[in-house]
C-alpha positions as CSV (number, residue, x, y, z in Angstrom):
1,M,122.6,-46.1,88.0
2,R,124.2,-42.8,88.8
3,L,121.5,-41.4,91.0
4,V,121.9,-44.9,93.0
5,L,125.6,-44.0,93.2
6,A,124.8,-40.1,93.9
7,L,122.7,-41.1,96.9
8,G,125.4,-43.3,98.3
9,V,127.9,-40.8,98.2
10,L,125.2,-38.3,100.1
11,L,124.9,-40.3,102.7
12,A,128.9,-40.9,103.2
13,L,129.4,-37.2,103.1
14,A,126.9,-36.6,105.9
15,C,129.7,-38.4,108.2
16,A,132.6,-36.6,106.8
17,P,134.4,-34.2,108.9
18,A,134.1,-30.5,108.3
19,G,136.7,-28.0,107.7
20,R,139.0,-29.7,105.3
21,P,139.1,-31.5,101.9
22,R,137.7,-35.1,102.2
23,G,139.7,-36.3,99.4
24,V,142.1,-35.6,96.3
25,I,141.3,-36.9,92.9
26,L,144.5,-36.7,90.8
27,I,143.8,-36.7,87.1
28,S,146.9,-37.2,84.6
29,I,146.2,-37.0,81.0
30,D,148.8,-38.4,79.5
31,T,150.4,-36.8,76.3
32,L,148.2,-33.3,77.2
33,R,150.0,-30.6,75.7
34,A,148.9,-27.3,77.5
35,D,148.3,-25.3,74.4
36,H,145.5,-27.4,73.2
37,L,143.1,-26.5,75.8
38,G,140.9,-23.6,75.6
39,C,141.9,-21.9,79.0
40,Y,145.3,-21.9,77.9
41,G,144.5,-19.9,74.7
42,Y,143.5,-22.6,72.3
43,E,141.2,-21.8,69.5
44,R,139.2,-24.8,68.7
45,P,136.5,-26.3,71.5
46,T,138.6,-28.7,72.5
47,T,138.2,-28.7,76.4
48,P,134.9,-27.2,77.8
49,A,134.8,-29.4,80.9
50,L,138.5,-28.6,81.8
51,D,137.9,-24.7,81.2
52,R,135.1,-24.8,83.6
53,L,137.4,-26.6,85.8
54,A,140.0,-23.8,85.6
55,A,137.4,-21.1,86.1
56,E,136.2,-22.5,89.2
57,G,140.0,-23.0,90.7
58,V,143.5,-22.1,89.8
59,R,145.3,-22.6,86.5
60,F,149.0,-22.5,86.3
61,A,149.9,-20.9,82.9
62,R,153.9,-22.0,83.1
63,A,154.0,-25.8,84.4
64,T,156.5,-27.7,83.3
65,A,157.3,-31.8,83.3
66,P,160.7,-32.8,84.1
67,S,160.8,-35.3,81.6
68,P,159.1,-35.5,77.8
69,W,157.8,-39.1,78.4
70,T,155.8,-41.4,81.2
71,I,157.8,-42.7,83.8
72,P,160.0,-39.9,84.8
73,S,157.4,-37.6,84.9
74,H,154.7,-39.7,86.8
75,A,157.7,-40.6,89.3
76,S,158.0,-36.6,89.9
77,M,154.1,-36.0,89.9
78,L,153.7,-38.9,92.6
79,T,156.9,-38.3,94.9
80,G,157.8,-34.6,94.8
81,L,161.4,-35.4,93.5
82,L,163.1,-34.8,90.3
83,P,164.7,-37.6,88.4
84,P,167.8,-37.6,90.3
85,G,165.8,-38.3,93.4
86,H,163.7,-41.2,92.3
87,G,166.2,-42.7,89.7
88,M,163.3,-43.5,87.3
89,L,164.8,-42.9,84.1
90,D,164.2,-46.4,82.1
91,F,161.4,-48.6,81.5
92,D,163.0,-51.3,83.9
93,R,163.6,-49.1,86.8
94,Q,161.7,-49.9,90.2
95,L,161.0,-47.0,92.6
96,P,163.4,-47.2,95.7
97,P,161.7,-48.6,98.8
98,E,162.8,-45.7,100.8
99,V,161.1,-43.1,98.3
100,R,157.4,-42.9,99.2
101,N,155.0,-42.1,96.5
102,L,151.7,-40.0,97.3
103,G,149.5,-42.9,97.7
104,E,152.1,-44.2,100.6
105,I,152.3,-40.9,102.2
106,L,148.4,-40.4,102.4
107,K,147.8,-43.9,103.5
108,G,150.0,-43.1,106.5
109,H,147.7,-40.5,107.3
110,G,144.5,-42.6,107.2
111,F,143.8,-42.1,103.4
112,E,141.8,-44.7,101.6
113,S,143.9,-44.8,97.9
114,A,143.4,-46.2,94.7
115,A,144.8,-45.9,91.4
116,F,143.3,-46.4,88.1
117,I,145.7,-46.8,85.4
118,N,145.9,-47.6,81.8
119,I,149.4,-49.1,81.2
120,N,151.5,-51.7,82.8
121,Y,154.6,-49.9,83.6
122,L,152.5,-47.7,86.1
123,L,151.4,-51.1,88.2
124,P,152.8,-51.5,91.7
125,A,155.8,-53.4,90.5
126,S,157.2,-50.2,89.4
127,G,156.8,-49.0,92.7
128,L,154.6,-46.0,91.5
129,T,151.5,-47.3,92.8
130,R,153.2,-49.4,95.7
131,G,151.3,-49.4,98.7
132,F,147.8,-48.2,97.4
133,D,144.6,-50.0,98.9
134,R,143.7,-50.9,95.3
135,V,144.9,-50.7,91.7
136,V,142.7,-51.1,89.0
137,Y,144.0,-51.6,85.4
138,H,142.2,-50.8,82.2
139,P,144.7,-52.0,79.2
140,T,145.1,-49.6,76.4
141,R,144.5,-52.2,74.0
142,G,141.9,-54.7,73.5
143,E,141.4,-58.0,71.4
144,G,144.0,-57.8,68.4
145,G,146.1,-55.2,70.0
146,V,143.6,-52.6,68.6
147,Q,144.1,-49.6,71.0
148,T,140.8,-48.6,73.1
149,R,139.5,-45.8,75.0
150,S,139.6,-46.7,78.3
151,A,138.9,-43.5,80.3
152,P,134.9,-44.3,80.2
153,R,135.4,-47.5,82.0
154,A,137.7,-45.7,84.3
155,V,135.5,-43.0,85.3
156,A,132.8,-45.4,86.0
157,T,134.7,-47.5,88.1
158,V,136.0,-44.2,89.9
159,E,132.3,-43.2,90.4
160,E,131.5,-46.7,91.9
161,A,134.4,-46.3,93.9
162,L,133.4,-42.9,95.1
163,A,130.0,-44.3,96.1
164,R,131.3,-47.2,97.8
165,S,133.8,-45.2,100.1
166,D,133.2,-44.9,103.9
167,E,134.0,-41.7,106.1
168,R,137.5,-41.9,105.5
169,P,139.5,-39.6,103.4
170,F,140.3,-40.8,99.8
171,F,143.2,-40.3,97.3
172,W,142.2,-41.4,93.9
173,F,144.9,-41.2,91.3
174,V,143.4,-41.5,87.7
175,H,145.8,-42.0,84.4
176,T,144.1,-42.1,81.3
177,F,146.0,-42.7,77.8
178,D,143.3,-41.8,75.6
179,V,144.9,-38.7,74.2
180,H,148.3,-40.9,73.4
181,T,148.8,-42.3,69.7
182,D,147.2,-44.1,68.1
183,Y,144.8,-41.1,67.2
184,R,141.5,-43.0,67.0
185,P,138.6,-40.8,67.9
186,D,135.3,-42.0,67.6
187,A,133.2,-41.0,64.6
188,A,131.4,-38.1,66.4
189,H,134.5,-36.4,67.5
190,R,135.9,-37.1,64.4
191,E,133.2,-35.7,62.1
192,A,133.2,-32.6,64.7
193,F,137.2,-32.0,64.5
194,V,138.6,-33.5,61.6
195,R,138.8,-31.9,58.3
196,P,138.8,-33.5,54.8
197,Y,142.1,-35.3,54.0
198,D,143.0,-38.1,51.6
199,G,146.6,-38.6,52.5
200,G,148.2,-41.7,54.3
201,L,149.0,-40.2,57.7
202,D,146.4,-42.6,59.7
203,G,147.6,-41.1,63.3
204,S,148.9,-44.7,64.3
205,T,152.1,-44.8,66.2
206,K,153.5,-46.8,63.8
207,T,153.1,-44.5,61.0
208,L,154.2,-41.6,62.9
209,N,157.1,-43.6,64.2
210,R,158.1,-44.0,60.7
211,V,158.0,-40.1,60.2
212,R,160.0,-39.8,63.5
213,Q,162.9,-42.2,62.1
214,G,162.9,-40.6,58.6
215,E,161.3,-43.2,56.6
216,L,158.2,-41.3,55.7
217,A,158.2,-37.6,54.7
218,A,155.1,-35.9,56.1
219,S,153.7,-32.8,54.4
220,A,151.7,-29.8,56.2
221,E,148.5,-31.2,55.4
222,D,149.7,-34.6,57.0
223,I,150.5,-32.9,60.1
224,A,147.6,-30.9,60.2
225,H,145.5,-34.2,59.8
226,A,147.5,-35.7,62.6
227,R,146.8,-32.4,64.7
228,D,143.0,-32.7,64.2
229,L,142.8,-36.3,65.0
230,Y,144.7,-35.2,68.2
231,D,142.0,-32.3,69.0
232,A,139.2,-34.9,68.3
233,G,140.8,-37.6,70.8
234,I,141.2,-34.3,73.3
235,R,137.4,-33.4,73.0
236,Q,136.2,-37.0,73.5
237,L,138.2,-37.4,76.7
238,D,137.1,-33.9,77.9
239,D,133.5,-35.2,77.6
240,V,134.2,-38.1,79.7
241,L,135.8,-35.9,82.4
242,G,132.8,-33.6,82.2
243,G,130.3,-36.4,83.3
244,L,132.7,-37.2,86.3
245,F,132.8,-33.5,87.3
246,A,129.1,-33.5,86.8
247,F,128.8,-36.6,89.3
248,L,131.0,-34.8,91.9
249,E,128.4,-31.8,91.7
250,E,125.4,-34.2,91.8
251,T,126.8,-35.9,95.2
252,G,128.0,-33.0,96.7
253,L,131.7,-34.2,96.4
254,A,132.7,-31.3,94.6
255,D,132.7,-29.0,97.8
256,E,134.9,-31.8,99.6
257,T,137.0,-32.8,97.0
258,L,140.4,-31.3,95.8
259,V,140.4,-32.1,91.8
260,V,144.1,-31.6,90.1
261,V,144.3,-32.1,86.5
262,T,147.9,-32.5,84.7
263,S,149.6,-34.0,82.0
264,D,153.0,-36.0,82.1
265,H,154.1,-34.5,79.0
266,G,152.9,-33.1,75.5
267,E,153.4,-34.0,71.8
268,E,155.5,-32.7,68.8
269,F,153.9,-31.9,65.5
270,L,156.7,-31.0,63.5
271,E,157.7,-27.7,65.3
272,H,161.1,-28.8,65.6
273,G,161.4,-31.4,63.1
274,S,159.9,-34.7,64.7
275,V,156.8,-36.0,66.1
276,L,155.6,-37.8,69.2
277,H,157.7,-37.1,72.1
278,G,160.3,-38.6,74.6
279,R,163.4,-37.4,72.7
280,T,163.5,-33.5,73.2
281,L,162.9,-30.7,75.6
282,Y,161.0,-28.1,73.6
283,D,158.0,-26.6,75.1
284,E,155.5,-28.6,72.9
285,V,156.7,-31.3,74.9
286,I,157.4,-30.2,78.4
287,R,154.8,-27.5,78.9
288,V,152.0,-29.5,80.6
289,P,148.3,-28.1,81.9
290,L,148.3,-27.9,85.8
291,L,144.6,-27.2,87.2
292,I,143.7,-27.2,90.8
293,R,140.0,-26.9,92.2
294,G,138.6,-27.4,95.5
295,P,138.2,-26.2,99.2
296,G,141.1,-23.8,100.0
297,V,141.6,-23.0,96.5
298,P,140.3,-19.6,95.1
299,R,138.2,-19.2,92.1
300,G,139.1,-18.0,88.8
301,R,142.8,-17.5,89.8
302,V,145.9,-17.7,87.2
303,V,149.3,-18.1,88.3
304,E,151.8,-16.9,86.1
305,Q,155.0,-17.9,88.1
306,P,156.7,-21.2,86.7
307,V,155.7,-24.5,88.4
308,Q,156.6,-28.0,87.9
309,L,155.0,-31.4,88.5
310,V,157.2,-31.8,91.6
311,D,155.1,-29.2,93.2
312,V,152.1,-31.4,93.1
313,V,152.9,-33.5,96.2
314,P,153.8,-30.7,98.6
315,T,150.8,-28.8,97.5
316,L,148.4,-31.2,98.0
317,L,149.9,-32.1,101.7
318,A,149.4,-28.1,102.5
319,L,145.8,-28.2,101.2
320,L,144.9,-31.2,103.2
321,G,146.6,-29.7,106.4
322,L,149.1,-32.3,106.6
323,P,152.8,-31.8,107.8
324,P,155.3,-31.6,105.0
325,A,157.1,-34.6,103.6
326,P,160.8,-34.1,104.3
327,D,163.3,-33.4,101.5
328,L,161.1,-33.0,98.5
329,D,162.3,-31.2,95.6
330,G,158.9,-29.5,95.1
331,R,157.1,-26.6,97.0
332,D,153.9,-25.8,98.1
333,L,152.0,-23.7,95.4
334,S,149.2,-22.5,97.5
335,R,151.9,-19.8,98.6
336,L,151.6,-18.6,95.2
337,W,148.4,-17.2,95.4
338,S,148.6,-16.2,99.1
339,A,148.9,-12.7,100.3
340,G,152.7,-12.5,100.2
341,G,152.8,-14.3,96.3
342,G,155.2,-17.0,97.7
343,P,159.4,-17.2,96.8
344,A,161.0,-15.8,94.0
345,P,161.0,-17.9,90.5
346,E,163.3,-21.0,90.7
347,A,165.2,-22.8,88.0
348,V,162.9,-25.2,86.3
349,V,164.7,-28.3,85.1
350,A,164.0,-31.1,82.6
351,E,165.7,-34.3,81.4
352,A,165.6,-36.2,78.3
353,A,167.8,-39.4,78.8
354,P,168.2,-42.4,76.6
355,W,166.4,-45.8,77.3
356,K,167.8,-49.2,76.7
357,L,165.2,-50.4,74.5
358,W,165.2,-47.4,72.1
359,T,168.0,-47.8,69.1
360,G,167.2,-44.5,67.7
361,S,168.6,-41.4,69.1
362,R,170.9,-41.5,71.9
363,A,171.0,-37.7,72.8
364,H,170.7,-37.0,76.4
365,F,169.3,-33.5,76.9
366,V,169.3,-31.3,80.3
367,S,167.0,-27.9,80.0
368,V,166.9,-25.3,82.4
369,T,164.5,-22.4,82.4
370,L,165.0,-19.1,84.6
371,G,162.9,-16.3,83.9
372,D,162.2,-15.8,80.3
373,H,165.5,-17.7,79.4
374,K,165.5,-21.5,78.4
375,L,169.1,-23.0,77.9
376,I,169.0,-26.8,76.2
377,H,172.0,-28.5,76.6
378,E,173.2,-32.0,75.0
379,L,175.4,-33.8,77.4
380,E,177.5,-35.8,75.0
381,S,178.2,-33.0,72.3
382,G,178.3,-30.3,74.8
383,E,176.1,-27.9,72.4
384,S,174.0,-25.6,74.2
385,R,170.9,-23.7,72.7
386,L,169.4,-20.7,74.3
387,F,166.1,-19.2,73.8
388,D,164.0,-16.0,75.2
389,L,160.5,-17.8,75.5
390,A,158.8,-14.3,76.3
391,R,160.1,-12.8,73.0
392,D,160.5,-16.3,71.1
393,P,157.7,-18.7,72.8
394,G,158.1,-21.0,69.7
395,E,161.8,-21.5,70.5
396,R,162.9,-20.7,66.9
397,H,165.8,-18.3,67.3
398,D,169.1,-19.5,69.4
399,L,170.8,-16.9,71.0
400,A,173.6,-18.8,72.7
401,A,176.3,-17.3,70.5
402,E,174.9,-13.9,71.4
403,Q,174.6,-14.1,75.1
404,P,177.7,-16.3,76.2
405,E,177.3,-14.7,79.7
406,R,173.8,-16.1,79.9
407,V,174.6,-19.4,78.6
408,A,177.5,-19.8,81.5
409,E,175.0,-18.9,84.2
410,L,172.4,-21.6,83.1
411,L,175.1,-24.1,82.5
412,A,175.8,-23.5,85.9
413,E,172.5,-24.7,86.7
414,V,172.8,-27.8,84.4
415,E,175.9,-28.8,86.5
416,A,174.5,-28.4,89.7
417,Y,171.7,-30.7,88.6
418,R,173.9,-33.4,87.3
419,A,176.0,-33.2,90.2
420,R,173.2,-34.1,92.4
421,E,173.4,-37.6,94.1
422,R,171.3,-40.2,91.9
423,A,169.0,-42.4,93.6
424,A,169.6,-46.2,93.0
425,A,166.6,-47.2,91.7
426,G,166.0,-51.1,91.6
427,E,165.8,-53.1,88.2
428,R,162.5,-55.2,87.3
429,P,162.7,-57.6,84.3
430,L,159.9,-56.6,81.5
431,S,157.8,-59.4,80.4
432,E,157.7,-59.9,76.5
433,E,154.0,-58.6,76.8
434,Q,155.3,-55.3,78.5
435,I,158.1,-54.9,75.6
436,E,155.4,-55.6,72.9
437,Q,153.2,-52.8,74.4
438,L,156.1,-50.6,74.5
439,R,156.8,-51.3,70.7
440,A,153.1,-50.6,70.0
441,L,153.7,-47.4,71.6
442,G,156.8,-46.1,70.1
443,Y,158.9,-46.5,72.9
444,A,160.8,-49.7,71.8
445,Q,162.4,-50.5,68.7
């Protein structure tokens, strides 16, 4: 079957225009923290396929998500706007009609667009995949509510779509939930990564949510087991993506396609007292991988300058030779690997806002990273914590009392961010099925 698909793609490539990428595949791996990839220094063999992709393109060493959970981060990834600009800070929000997502932007330039997604709150009703020519939904849970690994089905669908596509340029957005809880790797990957364990932490969202709420104490052994399960799931997904990358090579599309791999947020394993994600702004939750390979992208380059998910849209437009979209918060990252080295580092901002369906923590945080210093500010209490990421990458030592001038400088950035005009995102009702899915994923009580 793959040979037939490959032959079909090769015929299409013969008609493709030369001198620019034919298409873009943007892969978002939900809940993948950067420091669990081999190319980011992880010692376990979790990501051989992604490591090869990084070696063949550009790896951004310090990429930050604008939020510690799915909807705001994907809104920024697909619009080039920070949360004030798109307004997508809750589950019942809808992207304002005047804010265009990347599919709509590229469709206006003649691109065929498709989205392959795993969660129903990225469906067109949210606005995040509005206007795509095709949206394929592979639910994260099958019969009886058991979580399934949908990446193999999604990748097979992507390959079929590539084989059927005509000479038009294309944009495929691929979102996979396979690394997210429940941590349920298959037997082969469990055997390769999961060490002997006889405790009660099963890697399910339900159990980990009890840990987060303080109902269940987790030992160091429990957390080590959760990490093992998480790593096994990463490798299981990496093997699937390796098949997609091999397909691109076999068909010749690797030379014609920009491939971008990133994530919307990371995951906590009690580094700062909690698990899962969504509530804090420490780097284990907002530091994400960002890899780009394809035409116009140098091989084996590492960019150390801080970047953000809002930079994805302007960077892709630049690499495709298209005019920049107006009024974006992001910047063209290709300037960072050019001779001039790009502009000076900017403040990197992230926001963790409470949502309606969560009855636990109502804390509202904004973080600002500028140079090596990072400030995490809690809006209601006014408490600020300051960290030197160069000397203290684990964010263990609060320097706020020792460096009040630096705190004041970064608080000015927080206030500037908060003073921005907020987009009037529309409301959309959530069905009971959607709310039940949110409960199963730990996002609602």
